[in-house]
C-alpha positions, 0 to 999 in steps of 0.5 A: 500500500505505502510503497518504498517511500517510508523505508527510504525515509527511514534510511534518510532519517538514520543518516540524519540522526547519525550526523546529529549525534555526538559522543561528547559529554556535555555537548547539546547533541550528546548521545545520552542527552539527545531526544532521539524520538522527538528528533525523528518524529520531527523529521517524520512530520517535516517529510510527511507535510512536505509539498513534494510528498502530497501523494503519499500523505493522501494514501497515509491519511486515507480512511481505508488505511485507518488508524491501525494501518498508520500505526503499524507503518509507524511501528515498523519504520520507527523501530530502529530509533526505539532501539537506540533509545532503549540502548541509551537508557540501558533497558531490556537486553541493553542493560550492561551495568552488571556485566564485567566483560564490557570495556572500552574495546567493546565499542570497537567490536560493535563497529566491526573494527579490525583492531586486535587487543593483546591480553596480558 
């Protein structure tokens, strides 16, 4: 029904978010302080209401799609951003506070870095 546009938007929003975030304590866009959900919701509203997107907006707001269809689409395309928020807040599977094996080098392994760290 919606085509590929929402998924392209999701990729664009991921890139915009990546560009906006910082890993810098005290910075206004520090990962831990940044309101990811609000930022992405604002991007969605801006995209949905853009004049070049009128056709998609008509489909999105069509009665045949209904509240359930709109909600399902938003649940799917907002999922990566909800996961980022869960990671930031240490919720669910992302709570590493009691894990003694997490170190500064864990971040590199998440990124797929090829660094090898010798253990003494």
